[in-house]
C-alpha positions, -999 to 999 in steps of 0.1 A, spaced: 601 -353 706 615 -359 747 610 -392 764 579 -373 783 565 -363 751 568 -395 737 551 -413 769 526 -387 768 519 -396 726 513 -432 737 495 -425 765 471 -403 747 468 -431 716 458 -455 738 435 -434 758 417 -417 727 418 -443 699 384 -444 697 381 -400 692 367 -384 667 405 -370 657 428 -386 650 458 -394 678 486 -370 657 458 -344 661 452 -344 696 490 -348 704 498 -316 680 473 -301 700 477 -309 732 516 -298 729 506 -261 718 486 -259 739 508 -237 767 501 -239 809 491 -210 819 505 -197 850 487 -198 887 472 -161 892 483 -161 925 521 -170 916 515 -141 894 508 -117 920 541 -128 943 569 -130 906 586 -100 904 615 -94 883 653 -103 899 666 -72 879 649 -47 893 622 -64 916 593 -50 896 562 -69 889 564 -89 859 529 -87 832 518 -121 821 516 -125 780 495 -151 781 497 -147 734 530 -153 742 534 -173 774 562 -147 782 564 -126 816 577 -92 806 592 -58 821 581 -31 806 603 -9 819 634 -25 818 622 -44 784 631 -75 798 612 -112 789 614 -143 802 605 -174 788 583 -200 806 587 -239 799 558 -264 806 548 -239 837 576 -226 847 589 -192 849 625 -193 841 637 -160 858 676 -160 852 684 -129 844 714 -142 817 682 -167 800 664 -135 795 661 -115 765 654 -80 755 628 -67 744 626 -53 710 610 -10 709 580 -9 694 569 21 679 551 36 702 577 35 730 605 40 704 598 79 704 605 75 740 583 102 767 561 123 760 572 159 767 556 179 792 
């Protein structure tokens, strides 16, 4: 655990010592819960590579550029939009076939 996490753990243990859940359970629940991005911020965030809007995947807590299949991580509510840190998303069965024939 990071120094900030252990400090938060100590605060939680003191504050919720009489809470029905054990402090360790509270710490795991708070640590596992991703910090949601502000909707106003999402309106202005764009991919630094293509300048296209990014889609926020709430379940994975990532920002996605569907056109380039690039994924940007979010750490403690802060998006990491450094292109060198981005990861390529594997093609799914749906988009692996390519565009439909017209």
